[in-house]
Each structure stands twice: as C-alpha cells, then as structure tokens.
C-alpha positions as CSV (number, residue, x, y, z in Angstrom):
1,M,-24.4,-0.1,-1.6
2,W,-23.9,-3.7,-2.6
3,N,-26.6,-6.3,-2.3
4,Y,-25.0,-9.6,-1.4
5,E,-28.2,-11.6,-1.4
6,S,-27.8,-12.5,2.2
7,N,-28.9,-11.3,5.6
8,E,-26.2,-8.9,6.9
9,T,-27.2,-9.5,10.5
10,D,-26.6,-13.2,10.2
11,I,-23.1,-12.7,8.8
12,M,-22.2,-10.0,11.2
13,N,-22.9,-12.3,14.1
14,L,-20.3,-14.8,12.7
15,R,-17.2,-14.5,14.8
16,D,-15.1,-17.1,12.9
17,S,-12.6,-16.1,10.3
18,M,-13.6,-16.4,6.7
19,E,-11.2,-17.4,3.9
20,G,-10.2,-14.9,1.2
21,V,-7.6,-14.4,-1.5
22,V,-5.5,-11.3,-1.9
23,R,-6.5,-9.5,-5.1
24,D,-4.3,-6.4,-4.9
25,Q,-2.2,-4.4,-2.4
26,T,-1.7,-0.7,-1.7
27,R,0.4,1.2,0.9
28,S,-2.5,1.1,3.4
29,G,-3.8,-2.4,3.0
30,L,-5.1,-5.4,1.0
31,Y,-7.9,-5.8,-1.4
32,I,-9.3,-9.2,-0.8
33,D,-11.9,-11.4,-2.5
34,L,-13.7,-12.9,0.5
35,K,-15.5,-16.2,0.1
36,I,-18.7,-16.6,2.0
37,N,-21.4,-19.3,2.0
38,P,-24.6,-17.5,3.1
39,D,-26.7,-20.7,2.9
40,L,-25.0,-23.6,4.7
41,I,-27.3,-26.1,3.0
42,D,-26.3,-25.1,-0.5
43,E,-22.7,-25.5,-1.4
44,T,-22.6,-22.2,-3.5
45,E,-19.9,-19.8,-2.5
46,H,-20.1,-16.1,-3.1
47,T,-17.1,-13.9,-3.6
48,I,-17.3,-10.4,-2.1
49,P,-14.7,-7.6,-2.5
50,V,-13.4,-6.3,0.8
51,F,-10.6,-4.2,2.2
52,G,-8.3,-4.8,5.2
53,Y,-5.5,-2.7,6.7
54,W,-2.2,-4.5,6.5
55,T,1.3,-3.1,6.4
56,G,3.3,-6.2,5.4
57,R,4.0,-7.3,1.9
58,V,1.6,-10.0,0.7
59,P,1.8,-11.4,-2.9
60,K,-1.4,-11.6,-5.0
61,G,-3.2,-14.9,-4.7
62,T,-2.1,-15.5,-1.0
63,K,-4.8,-17.0,1.2
64,V,-5.9,-14.9,4.2
65,F,-8.4,-15.3,7.0
66,C,-10.6,-12.3,7.9
67,S,-13.5,-11.3,10.1
68,I,-15.9,-8.5,9.2
69,K,-15.3,-5.2,11.1
70,R,-17.6,-2.8,9.3
71,W,-20.2,-3.1,6.5
72,A,-19.8,-1.2,3.1
73,K,-20.5,2.5,2.8
74,E,-21.6,4.3,-0.4
75,N,-18.1,4.6,-1.8
76,R,-16.2,2.0,0.3
77,N,-15.9,-1.8,0.4
78,I,-16.6,-3.9,3.5
79,L,-13.8,-3.4,6.0
80,V,-12.3,-6.5,7.5
81,N,-9.7,-7.4,10.1
82,V,-7.0,-9.6,8.6
83,D,-6.7,-12.3,11.3
84,S,-4.0,-14.3,9.6
85,V,-2.1,-14.8,6.4
86,A,-1.4,-18.3,5.1
87,Y,2.1,-17.8,3.8
88,E,2.6,-21.6,3.4
89,S,0.2,-21.6,0.4
90,D,2.4,-19.0,-1.3
91,M,5.5,-20.9,-0.5
92,E,4.1,-24.1,-2.2
93,K,3.6,-22.1,-5.4
94,A,7.2,-20.9,-5.4
95,A,8.6,-24.4,-4.9
C-alpha cells in the first residue's frame, strides 16, 4: 500500500472536490493524477495516482474534479468519484 505522507483520516473527511489531471483512459474509467495539499500551511502539492469510473471519452491532460470514494488496496489505486470534467480547459488547447 502507498504511503502518501499524510493522515488518511483527515483527507477522507474532506468533502470538497479535488483537482486532478487525466493521465490515461481505459474502457472502464480514467487514470488520474490527483493533486492534494495535505498541509495547508505549506504550498507543496503532492500528486497521487487514482482511478475513477467514467464511460465518456476524455482526452489526456483534461482537468477533472474528484472526491475520494475508497482508499487503495494492495493491488489497486485509490478509487474516486469523478464529480466533473473541465472540458473548457481542453477546448482552449485546441483553439
């Protein structure tokens, strides 16, 4: 299991969506690099690999907002709910 140098209980109680970037996509969902800031005093951000079920097509690099659903198991990433997809950020790249 991964050690993210933060207290899992504190993060689990967070109900706001956290920002992430789509790294890859399979038939069943998205592999996302989730950005967290475990210490609000320090401006350091940590990137954590997570997985979220999603059926629509989302290009790599698209910004998504997620909330944690289940912590990592021995052979699985953290499972997240994909709350929203910021398609506007992808549209700006194409323009």
